[in-house]
Structures are given as structure tokens and as C-alpha cells.
MDAnalysis code that builds the backbone (N, CA, C; Angstrom):
import MDAnalysis as mda
import numpy as np

u = mda.Universe.empty(588, n_residues=196, atom_resindex=np.repeat(np.arange(196), 3), trajectory=True)
u.add_TopologyAttr("name", ["N", "CA", "C"] * 196)
u.add_TopologyAttr("resid", np.arange(1, 197))
u.add_TopologyAttr("resname", ["MET", "ARG", "PRO", "ILE", "ILE", "LEU", "ALA", "SER", "THR", "SER", "PRO", "TYR", "ARG", "GLN", "GLN", "GLN", "LEU", "GLN", "GLN", "LEU", "ARG", "LEU", "PRO", "PHE", "GLU", "ALA", "HIS", "PRO", "HIS", "LYS", "VAL", "ASP", "GLU", "SER", "LEU", "THR", "LYS", "GLN", "GLY", "PRO", "ASP", "GLU", "PRO", "GLU", "GLU", "ILE", "ALA", "ARG", "GLN", "LEU", "SER", "ALA", "ALA", "LYS", "ALA", "GLU", "SER", "LEU", "GLY", "ASP", "ASP", "PHE", "PRO", "HIS", "ALA", "LEU", "ILE", "LEU", "GLY", "GLY", "ASP", "GLN", "ILE", "ALA", "THR", "ILE", "ASP", "GLY", "ALA", "LEU", "LEU", "GLU", "LYS", "PRO", "GLY", "SER", "ARG", "GLU", "ALA", "ALA", "GLN", "ARG", "GLN", "LEU", "ARG", "ARG", "LEU", "ILE", "GLY", "ARG", "SER", "HIS", "ASP", "LEU", "TRP", "SER", "GLY", "ILE", "ALA", "LEU", "HIS", "ASP", "PRO", "GLN", "THR", "GLY", "GLN", "THR", "LEU", "SER", "ALA", "VAL", "GLU", "ARG", "ASN", "ILE", "MET", "THR", "MET", "ARG", "ALA", "LEU", "PRO", "GLY", "PRO", "GLN", "ILE", "ASP", "ALA", "TYR", "LEU", "ASP", "ARG", "ASP", "GLN", "PRO", "TRP", "ASP", "CYS", "VAL", "GLY", "SER", "TYR", "LYS", "ILE", "GLU", "SER", "GLU", "GLY", "ILE", "THR", "LEU", "PHE", "SER", "SER", "ILE", "GLU", "SER", "ARG", "ASP", "HIS", "THR", "SER", "ILE", "VAL", "GLY", "LEU", "PRO", "LEU", "MET", "GLN", "LEU", "VAL", "ASN", "LEU", "LEU", "ALA", "GLN", "CYS", "ASP", "VAL", "HIS", "LEU", "PRO", "LEU", "VAL"])
u.atoms.positions = np.array([
    [78.506, 58.397, 18.869],
    [78.782, 57.029, 18.456],
    [78.141, 56.055, 19.442],
    [77.605, 54.960, 18.904],
    [77.014, 53.947, 19.761],
    [78.097, 53.245, 20.579],
    [77.743, 52.783, 21.772],
    [78.744, 52.055, 22.568],
    [79.212, 50.795, 21.837],
    [80.465, 50.455, 22.060],
    [81.041, 49.220, 21.521],
    [81.259, 48.279, 22.698],
    [80.750, 47.067, 22.587],
    [80.923, 46.051, 23.621],
    [81.744, 44.912, 23.031],
    [82.796, 44.539, 23.728],
    [83.578, 43.376, 23.359],
    [83.061, 42.203, 24.177],
    [82.558, 41.178, 23.497],
    [82.007, 40.007, 24.182],
    [83.141, 39.050, 24.540],
    [84.039, 39.535, 25.376],
    [85.210, 38.758, 25.768],
    [85.916, 39.486, 26.898],
    [86.517, 38.727, 27.780],
    [87.378, 39.335, 28.799],
    [88.846, 39.019, 28.510],
    [89.133, 38.554, 27.298],
    [90.504, 38.235, 26.907],
    [91.382, 39.484, 26.945],
    [92.475, 39.443, 27.694],
    [93.364, 40.614, 27.711],
    [93.997, 40.873, 26.350],
    [94.186, 39.818, 25.545],
    [94.807, 39.969, 24.228],
    [93.875, 40.756, 23.297],
    [92.590, 40.401, 23.292],
    [91.644, 41.105, 22.426],
    [91.435, 42.540, 22.906],
    [91.451, 42.756, 24.202],
    [91.307, 44.123, 24.715],
    [92.494, 44.988, 24.292],
    [93.687, 44.441, 24.347],
    [94.868, 45.190, 23.906],
    [94.770, 45.538, 22.422],
    [94.230, 44.605, 21.638],
    [94.087, 44.885, 20.210],
    [93.118, 46.042, 19.976],
    [91.985, 46.046, 20.658],
    [91.026, 47.140, 20.468],
    [91.606, 48.464, 20.943],
    [92.392, 48.437, 22.002],
    [93.040, 49.665, 22.467],
    [93.969, 50.234, 21.400],
    [94.557, 49.356, 20.606],
    [95.431, 49.790, 19.511],
    [94.685, 50.693, 18.532],
    [93.382, 50.437, 18.353],
    [92.569, 51.239, 17.433],
    [92.059, 52.532, 18.060],
    [92.302, 52.711, 19.357],
    [91.796, 53.877, 20.106],
    [90.279, 53.972, 20.010],
    [89.666, 52.816, 20.043],
    [88.214, 52.710, 19.954],
    [87.679, 52.518, 21.369],
    [86.835, 53.442, 21.868],
    [86.299, 53.251, 23.214],
    [85.382, 52.028, 23.252],
    [85.536, 51.200, 24.281],
    [84.728, 49.994, 24.381],
    [84.665, 49.539, 25.836],
    [83.730, 48.655, 26.098],
    [83.654, 47.945, 27.372],
    [83.770, 46.462, 27.074],
    [84.399, 45.717, 27.966],
    [84.538, 44.268, 27.794],
    [83.648, 43.549, 28.801],
    [82.864, 42.604, 28.306],
    [81.981, 41.793, 29.150],
    [82.055, 40.341, 28.691],
    [81.976, 39.394, 29.621],
    [82.046, 37.987, 29.219],
    [80.827, 37.573, 28.401],
    [81.058, 36.797, 27.354],
    [79.947, 36.280, 26.554],
    [79.246, 35.165, 27.326],
    [78.138, 34.674, 26.784],
    [77.333, 33.657, 27.461],
    [77.215, 32.387, 26.613],
    [78.294, 32.006, 25.972],
    [78.271, 30.868, 25.051],
    [79.095, 29.724, 25.626],
    [78.544, 28.522, 25.590],
    [79.285, 27.321, 25.944],
    [80.033, 26.878, 24.694],
    [81.313, 27.229, 24.623],
    [82.095, 26.967, 23.415],
    [82.235, 25.480, 23.112],
    [82.245, 24.657, 24.117],
    [82.425, 23.223, 23.878],
    [81.250, 22.643, 23.100],
    [80.043, 23.132, 23.358],
    [78.875, 22.636, 22.625],
    [78.904, 23.101, 21.177],
    [79.293, 24.350, 20.966],
    [79.302, 24.906, 19.614],
    [80.343, 24.217, 18.744],
    [81.457, 23.800, 19.327],
    [82.518, 23.158, 18.548],
    [82.121, 21.759, 18.093],
    [80.972, 21.269, 18.556],
    [80.477, 19.980, 18.081],
    [79.582, 20.157, 16.859],
    [79.457, 21.386, 16.375],
    [78.564, 21.695, 15.260],
    [79.158, 21.355, 13.912],
    [79.376, 22.365, 13.048],
    [79.830, 22.105, 11.677],
    [81.240, 21.509, 11.647],
    [81.536, 20.830, 10.549],
    [82.848, 20.193, 10.402],
    [83.929, 21.167, 9.945],
    [83.542, 22.194, 9.205],
    [84.527, 23.114, 8.643],
    [85.001, 24.107, 9.703],
    [86.320, 24.192, 9.936],
    [86.824, 25.102, 10.974],
    [86.467, 26.555, 10.704],
    [86.417, 26.943, 9.435],
    [86.037, 28.318, 9.096],
    [84.630, 28.626, 9.613],
    [83.719, 27.673, 9.447],
    [82.336, 27.882, 9.901],
    [82.223, 27.835, 11.420],
    [83.047, 26.995, 12.062],
    [83.051, 26.968, 13.531],
    [83.473, 28.341, 14.057],
    [84.564, 28.896, 13.496],
    [85.048, 30.212, 13.931],
    [83.998, 31.285, 13.677],
    [83.340, 31.223, 12.522],
    [82.309, 32.213, 12.188],
    [81.119, 32.097, 13.153],
    [80.632, 30.879, 13.360],
    [79.454, 30.694, 14.207],
    [79.723, 31.032, 15.668],
    [80.915, 30.641, 16.160],
    [81.242, 30.977, 17.543],
    [81.371, 32.483, 17.738],
    [81.999, 33.164, 16.800],
    [82.139, 34.621, 16.897],
    [80.764, 35.282, 16.932],
    [79.883, 34.862, 16.037],
    [78.535, 35.439, 15.983],
    [77.753, 35.109, 17.242],
    [77.841, 33.871, 17.710],
    [77.102, 33.471, 18.912],
    [77.546, 34.281, 20.131],
    [78.836, 34.518, 20.246],
    [79.346, 35.308, 21.366],
    [78.801, 36.736, 21.323],
    [78.858, 37.352, 20.147],
    [78.356, 38.723, 20.017],
    [76.852, 38.773, 20.305],
    [76.109, 37.842, 19.732],
    [74.649, 37.842, 19.891],
    [74.215, 37.509, 21.310],
    [75.063, 36.817, 22.063],
    [74.693, 36.411, 23.425],
    [74.517, 37.599, 24.364],
    [75.051, 38.763, 24.007],
    [74.934, 39.953, 24.865],
    [73.932, 40.966, 24.321],
    [73.202, 40.600, 23.268],
    [72.266, 41.538, 22.640],
    [71.203, 42.064, 23.583],
    [70.637, 41.206, 24.422],
    [69.598, 41.655, 25.357],
    [70.159, 42.552, 26.445],
    [71.427, 42.331, 26.806],
    [72.045, 43.127, 27.867],
    [72.454, 44.522, 27.398],
    [72.753, 44.643, 26.109],
    [73.236, 45.916, 25.566],
    [72.490, 46.230, 24.263],
    [71.192, 46.530, 24.354],
    [70.375, 46.680, 23.143],
    [70.728, 47.880, 22.268],
    [71.454, 48.853, 22.801],
    [71.782, 50.051, 22.025],
    [73.231, 50.073, 21.547],
    [73.961, 48.987, 21.802],
    [75.383, 48.938, 21.469],
    [75.628, 48.165, 20.177],
    [76.839, 48.242, 19.696],
    [77.352, 47.320, 18.692],
    [78.232, 46.331, 19.454],
    [77.997, 45.040, 19.231],
    [78.662, 44.025, 20.048],
    [79.601, 43.200, 19.178],
    [80.836, 43.094, 19.647],
    [81.894, 42.438, 18.909],
    [82.233, 41.089, 19.542],
    [82.237, 40.035, 18.719],
    [82.640, 38.715, 19.187],
    [83.767, 38.179, 18.330],
    [84.609, 37.375, 18.920],
    [85.707, 36.779, 18.164],
    [86.014, 35.384, 18.662],
    [86.581, 34.578, 17.771],
    [86.988, 33.236, 18.176],
    [88.088, 32.742, 17.250],
    [88.921, 31.869, 17.778],
    [89.981, 31.261, 16.988],
    [89.865, 29.747, 17.040],
    [90.102, 29.134, 15.892],
    [90.111, 27.685, 15.774],
    [91.417, 27.306, 15.095],
    [92.152, 26.400, 15.707],
    [93.378, 25.891, 15.096],
    [93.158, 24.422, 14.750],
    [93.676, 24.016, 13.584],
    [93.509, 22.627, 13.152],
    [94.794, 22.086, 12.562],
    [94.989, 20.800, 12.763],
    [96.066, 20.071, 12.093],
    [95.554, 18.658, 11.826],
    [95.803, 18.172, 10.641],
    [95.340, 16.836, 10.232],
    [93.837, 16.677, 10.435],
    [93.088, 17.760, 10.243],
    [91.638, 17.698, 10.384],
    [91.136, 17.699, 11.809],
    [92.033, 17.809, 12.797],
    [91.633, 17.794, 14.209],
    [91.750, 19.191, 14.807],
    [90.810, 19.531, 15.705],
    [90.849, 20.809, 16.401],
    [91.918, 20.801, 17.478],
    [92.609, 21.921, 17.626],
    [93.553, 22.111, 18.717],
    [92.880, 23.008, 19.756],
    [92.854, 22.578, 20.983],
    [92.184, 23.324, 22.049],
    [93.192, 24.198, 22.798],
    [92.670, 25.066, 23.676],
    [93.539, 25.747, 24.627],
    [94.067, 24.665, 25.575],
    [95.373, 24.610, 25.788],
    [95.919, 23.464, 26.518],
    [95.497, 23.389, 27.986],
    [95.454, 24.529, 28.676],
    [95.030, 24.513, 30.072],
    [96.100, 24.098, 31.064],
    [97.165, 23.453, 30.609],
    [98.243, 23.026, 31.508],
    [99.549, 22.933, 30.729],
    [100.636, 22.892, 31.474],
    [101.955, 22.773, 30.856],
    [102.077, 21.466, 30.079],
    [101.616, 20.371, 30.668],
    [101.743, 19.062, 30.036],
    [100.991, 19.021, 28.704],
    [99.772, 19.560, 28.688],
    [98.986, 19.572, 27.449],
    [99.638, 20.479, 26.406],
    [100.186, 21.615, 26.837],
    [100.866, 22.526, 25.907],
    [102.103, 21.861, 25.317],
    [102.829, 21.130, 26.139],
    [104.021, 20.427, 25.672],
    [103.654, 19.387, 24.611],
    [102.600, 18.615, 24.869],
    [102.150, 17.612, 23.895],
    [101.722, 18.280, 22.589],
    [100.990, 19.402, 22.725],
    [100.494, 20.077, 21.525],
    [101.642, 20.634, 20.692],
    [102.606, 21.272, 21.329],
    [103.735, 21.836, 20.583],
    [104.565, 20.740, 19.924],
    [104.737, 19.619, 20.592],
    [105.494, 18.519, 19.975],
    [104.790, 17.992, 18.735],
    [103.478, 18.077, 18.728],
    [102.706, 17.647, 17.554],
    [102.878, 18.636, 16.397],
    [103.077, 19.925, 16.731],
    [103.122, 20.975, 15.712],
    [104.511, 21.247, 15.137],
    [105.572, 20.929, 15.885],
    [106.910, 21.343, 15.440],
    [107.274, 20.702, 14.106],
    [107.895, 21.531, 13.266],
    [108.333, 21.101, 11.955],
    [107.211, 20.939, 10.949],
    [106.011, 21.394, 11.287],
    [104.845, 21.191, 10.420],
    [104.035, 22.490, 10.304],
    [103.090, 22.484, 9.374],
    [102.166, 23.616, 9.204],
    [100.809, 23.252, 9.789],
    [100.157, 24.241, 10.370],
    [98.778, 24.080, 10.806],
    [98.001, 25.339, 10.451],
    [96.684, 25.234, 10.463],
    [95.818, 26.372, 10.141],
    [95.300, 27.016, 11.414],
    [95.294, 28.337, 11.420],
    [94.697, 29.107, 12.505],
    [93.619, 29.994, 11.888],
    [92.373, 29.723, 12.249],
    [91.221, 30.451, 11.717],
    [90.763, 31.466, 12.762],
    [90.704, 32.739, 12.385],
    [90.297, 33.799, 13.309],
    [88.998, 34.420, 12.817],
    [87.949, 34.215, 13.608],
    [86.647, 34.751, 13.256],
    [86.352, 36.029, 14.006],
    [85.541, 36.869, 13.379],
    [85.100, 38.111, 14.001],
    [83.666, 38.363, 13.580],
    [82.870, 38.885, 14.512],
    [81.468, 39.191, 14.208],
    [81.082, 40.483, 14.908],
    [80.222, 41.240, 14.253],
    [79.702, 42.488, 14.809],
    [78.181, 42.415, 14.768],
    [77.578, 42.447, 15.949],
    [76.123, 42.284, 16.073],
    [75.480, 43.615, 16.430],
    [74.395, 43.935, 15.714],
    [73.600, 45.136, 15.985],
    [72.253, 44.685, 16.535],
    [72.041, 44.763, 17.850],
    [70.769, 44.321, 18.438],
    [69.568, 45.113, 17.932],
    [69.776, 46.344, 17.487],
    [68.656, 47.165, 17.017],
    [68.068, 46.629, 15.718],
    [68.914, 46.082, 14.852],
    [68.439, 45.552, 13.569],
    [68.394, 44.020, 13.560],
    [69.090, 43.401, 14.526],
    [69.200, 41.957, 14.548],
    [70.243, 41.424, 13.578],
    [70.936, 42.322, 12.876],
    [71.927, 41.914, 11.881],
    [73.268, 41.594, 12.535],
    [73.910, 40.540, 12.044],
    [75.253, 40.186, 12.476],
    [76.141, 40.058, 11.243],
    [77.174, 40.870, 11.200],
    [78.173, 40.813, 10.125],
    [79.354, 39.989, 10.620],
    [79.974, 39.211, 9.734],
    [81.084, 38.383, 10.183],
    [82.123, 38.203, 9.082],
    [83.299, 37.786, 9.509],
    [84.402, 37.489, 8.588],
    [85.334, 36.508, 9.278],
    [86.086, 35.770, 8.478],
    [87.054, 34.810, 9.005],
    [88.350, 34.933, 8.206],
    [89.451, 34.951, 8.909],
    [90.771, 34.966, 8.280],
    [91.476, 33.637, 8.532],
    [92.103, 33.103, 7.493],
    [92.894, 31.868, 7.627],
    [94.368, 32.226, 7.632],
    [95.089, 31.681, 8.593],
    [96.528, 31.859, 8.698],
    [97.184, 30.485, 8.629],
    [98.211, 30.354, 7.815],
    [98.953, 29.095, 7.729],
    [100.250, 29.280, 8.515],
    [100.359, 28.539, 9.601],
    [101.426, 28.707, 10.570],
    [102.395, 27.527, 10.452],
    [103.661, 27.801, 10.144],
    [104.652, 26.732, 10.010],
    [105.704, 26.879, 11.101],
    [105.791, 25.851, 11.944],
    [106.751, 25.874, 13.053],
    [108.086, 25.294, 12.633],
    [109.119, 25.826, 13.249],
    [110.457, 25.275, 13.071],
    [110.546, 23.923, 13.779],
    [111.486, 23.103, 13.359],
    [111.775, 21.863, 14.084],
    [112.613, 22.231, 15.304],
    [112.055, 22.029, 16.470],
    [112.714, 22.452, 17.704],
    [112.964, 21.260, 18.615],
    [114.137, 21.218, 19.266],
    [114.373, 20.160, 20.254],
    [113.584, 20.425, 21.535],
    [113.385, 19.365, 22.308],
    [112.624, 19.456, 23.548],
    [113.054, 20.568, 24.491],
    [114.374, 20.772, 24.710],
    [114.783, 21.833, 25.645],
    [114.308, 23.230, 25.224],
    [114.261, 23.493, 23.911],
    [113.784, 24.803, 23.458],
    [112.282, 24.947, 23.701],
    [111.536, 23.872, 23.498],
    [110.105, 23.907, 23.778],
    [109.882, 24.176, 25.262],
    [110.633, 23.475, 26.108],
    [110.481, 23.661, 27.558],
    [110.840, 25.087, 27.974],
    [111.918, 25.628, 27.392],
    [112.321, 27.003, 27.717],
    [111.228, 27.976, 27.294],
    [110.651, 27.738, 26.117],
    [109.559, 28.613, 25.667],
    [108.378, 28.552, 26.636],
    [107.981, 27.361, 27.009],
    [106.829, 27.209, 27.910],
    [107.089, 27.861, 29.263],
    [108.330, 27.775, 29.753],
    [108.676, 28.425, 31.026],
    [108.437, 29.919, 30.959],
    [108.766, 30.521, 29.814],
    [108.699, 31.976, 29.707],
    [107.299, 32.497, 29.381],
    [106.631, 31.897, 28.404],
    [105.347, 32.452, 27.948],
    [104.130, 31.857, 28.653],
    [104.233, 30.640, 29.139],
    [103.118, 29.975, 29.826],
    [101.797, 30.146, 29.062],
    [101.720, 29.614, 27.831],
    [100.562, 29.851, 26.961],
    [99.398, 28.893, 27.215],
    [99.051, 28.686, 28.472],
    [98.031, 27.684, 28.812],
    [96.650, 28.080, 28.294],
    [96.413, 29.382, 28.099],
    [95.092, 29.858, 27.672],
    [95.061, 30.230, 26.187],
    [96.022, 29.713, 25.417],
    [96.134, 30.094, 24.009],
    [95.944, 28.890, 23.091],
    [95.057, 29.033, 22.114],
    [94.887, 27.993, 21.102],
    [96.225, 27.749, 20.416],
    [96.628, 26.490, 20.306],
    [97.898, 26.158, 19.670],
    [99.081, 26.164, 20.616],
    [98.886, 26.640, 21.843],
    [99.940, 26.652, 22.871],
    [101.079, 27.621, 22.573],
    [100.758, 28.764, 21.958],
    [101.789, 29.775, 21.727],
    [101.174, 31.172, 21.786],
    [102.014, 32.133, 22.162],
    [101.639, 33.550, 22.167],
    [102.489, 34.226, 21.093],
    [101.877, 34.437, 19.962],
    [102.622, 34.979, 18.817],
    [103.112, 36.400, 19.097],
    [102.395, 37.126, 19.954],
    [102.772, 38.505, 20.254],
    [103.910, 38.582, 21.262],
    [104.337, 37.439, 21.758],
    [105.431, 37.383, 22.715],
    [106.549, 36.520, 22.126],
    [107.149, 35.647, 22.935],
    [108.247, 34.823, 22.418],
    [107.772, 33.706, 21.506],
    [106.468, 33.526, 21.386],
    [105.931, 32.517, 20.484],
    [106.387, 32.708, 19.052],
    [106.719, 33.930, 18.674],
    [107.180, 34.193, 17.305],
    [108.456, 33.404, 17.001],
    [109.243, 33.080, 18.024],
    [110.501, 32.354, 17.815],
    [110.279, 30.895, 17.420],
    [109.056, 30.402, 17.547],
    [108.754, 29.016, 17.213],
    [108.540, 28.806, 15.718],
    [108.354, 29.889, 14.963],
    [107.875, 29.769, 13.582],
    [108.956, 30.045, 12.543],
    [108.875, 29.274, 11.456],
    [109.754, 29.534, 10.308],
    [109.040, 30.379, 9.263],
    [107.692, 30.279, 9.191],
    [106.945, 31.129, 8.268],
    [105.484, 31.200, 8.692],
    [104.853, 32.301, 8.277],
    [103.431, 32.511, 8.520],
    [102.851, 33.124, 7.256],
    [101.784, 32.520, 6.758],
    [101.065, 33.088, 5.620],
    [99.769, 33.682, 6.142],
    [99.602, 35.003, 5.961],
    [98.442, 35.679, 6.520],
    [98.135, 36.939, 5.730],
    [96.852, 37.199, 5.518],
    [96.452, 38.472, 4.901],
    [96.392, 39.587, 5.940],
    [96.225, 39.212, 7.210],
    [96.091, 40.196, 8.288],
    [96.774, 39.626, 9.524],
    [98.010, 40.054, 9.780],
    [98.779, 39.482, 10.885],
    [98.115, 39.681, 12.243],
    [97.254, 40.683, 12.378],
    [96.594, 40.899, 13.665],
    [95.633, 39.761, 14.003],
    [95.177, 39.034, 12.993],
    [94.238, 37.942, 13.250],
    [94.898, 36.796, 14.005],
    [96.224, 36.722, 13.982],
    [96.930, 35.660, 14.685],
    [96.832, 35.865, 16.197],
    [96.802, 37.114, 16.630],
    [96.694, 37.419, 18.055],
    [95.284, 37.118, 18.561],
    [94.268, 37.375, 17.763],
    [92.907, 37.103, 18.231],
    [91.824, 37.738, 17.395],
    [91.970, 39.012, 17.068],
    [90.967, 39.717, 16.283],
    [91.584, 40.206, 14.979],
    [90.982, 39.868, 13.843],
    [91.466, 40.436, 12.574],
    [91.040, 41.904, 12.471],
    [91.954, 42.791, 12.821],
    [91.595, 44.208, 12.943],
    [91.222, 44.848, 11.612],
    [91.843, 44.429, 10.511],
    [91.470, 45.020, 9.219],
    [90.030, 44.661, 8.873],
    [89.640, 43.423, 9.159],
    [88.253, 43.022, 8.942],
    [87.325, 43.785, 9.882],
    [87.757, 43.997, 11.125],
    [86.934, 44.756, 12.070],
    [86.664, 46.166, 11.557],
    [87.689, 46.812, 11.031],
    [87.507, 48.166, 10.493],
    [86.461, 48.147, 9.374],
    [86.509, 47.122, 8.512],
    [85.517, 47.003, 7.431],
    [84.110, 46.787, 7.972],
    [83.971, 45.915, 8.984],
    [82.648, 45.643, 9.560],
    [82.086, 46.888, 10.245],
    [82.933, 47.610, 10.973],
    [82.477, 48.835, 11.637],
    [82.018, 49.877, 10.618],
    [82.740, 49.985, 9.498],
    [82.355, 50.948, 8.467],
    [80.960, 50.638, 7.930],
    [80.620, 49.345, 7.839],
    [79.283, 48.959, 7.386],
    [78.204, 49.351, 8.393],
    [78.626, 49.583, 9.646],
    [77.699, 50.052, 10.691],
    [77.872, 51.546, 10.942],
    [78.501, 52.244, 9.992],
    [78.676, 53.694, 10.027],
    [79.610, 54.177, 11.143],
    [80.563, 53.325, 11.539],
    [81.627, 53.730, 12.464],
    [82.922, 53.685, 11.649],
    [83.506, 54.860, 11.415],
    [84.665, 54.955, 10.527],
    [85.922, 55.263, 11.323],
    [86.948, 54.439, 11.118],
    [88.213, 54.594, 11.806],
    [89.284, 55.064, 10.816],
    [90.244, 55.891, 11.274],
    [90.363, 56.405, 12.629],
    [89.225, 57.384, 12.964],
    [88.864, 57.387, 14.249],
    [87.785, 58.266, 14.695],
    [88.188, 59.720, 14.530],
    [87.229, 60.531, 14.112],
    [87.481, 61.965, 13.919],
    [86.977, 62.718, 15.143],
])
């Protein structure tokens, strides 16, 4: 089997790939995400293009591998939600989201440097938060510290307590990588899971 490279050092995405028992190496991508997010208006296309750009950015470094890139875009009222980076920004973001629905778009791309082909897919998740008082938001932030997470929550941890409903075709896409789509993309590159 060809080597699999994850174009990310995200611990969340690495844990997801470990779930598949797929051998891989993780390396940081070479994409300036802030510039790419100034591109298309549609969040689905931003997620798709960023995922592909991340995977393709390592093509010269790993010419014999299959390279996996992923990205998430969250939107509410037509505006992008960024990774908060601080407690104060996370608090502001969560207060904006409580009691409302927002979209979380999870993109995935698989790049084959040998053929130059990049396969991609995007999953849309509709995330509806409960109406929460300030003390509950503060308690959540104390425990999960989601400063590096789009939307200011870690769904795989206590972040699940913030939501009243989630509409998703693939719940794994909420964490970072839509694993069902990944299995489909790998099959198109002749890598079939579970590995035999």
C-alpha cells in the first residue's frame, strides 16, 4: 500500500485516522488559510478548496504517497466563524450561537501526486445549540478550552452538552474529517478499508 500522509498536525484528525487503523504520517500543510478564506463566497467551496490546497501543498515532498487534507468552515448569518484563539473570543462566539442553528462544513480531499488528481467531498452539518445561561458557557469553557476549534466547541468532549440537535449524514465530520467520505475516496484510489 502507498504511504498515507495527513496534511495536518491536528490531534483530533490524527485520532480519527487511528480509528480506521490506517497507517499514516502527519505533516503540517503549507497553506495560508487566511488568504484562501478570502476566495469564494460559498462556505462549501471554501471547505473544498482549502482541503484540496492543503493536500496538494505536500505533493512535492511526498511524490509517492496519497495525501489527505481536511478543513472545516462554520457559518452563521452568512458570516464565517473562526477558531477563537482565546477565552474571550470563544465566549463571544458561543453567546452568538446559543439558542440558534449554524452550519458546519467539513471538507476532505485526497491528492495523488503521481497522477495530479485530487478527489474531494464536503459534508454539511446543521448544529443547533441549546439556550444556555452565561454560567454554563463559562463552566464549559473552563473544562474544554476550545480555543483551537471552529465554533468554540469540542463535540467529541463536553461540547456535546451545548447542543439540542444535530443534523448530519456523517457524525464523524463534526470532529474534523468525514470518515465515511474518506473511505469512499480511498476506494477510488484502490485502498479498501478495512485493510486486509
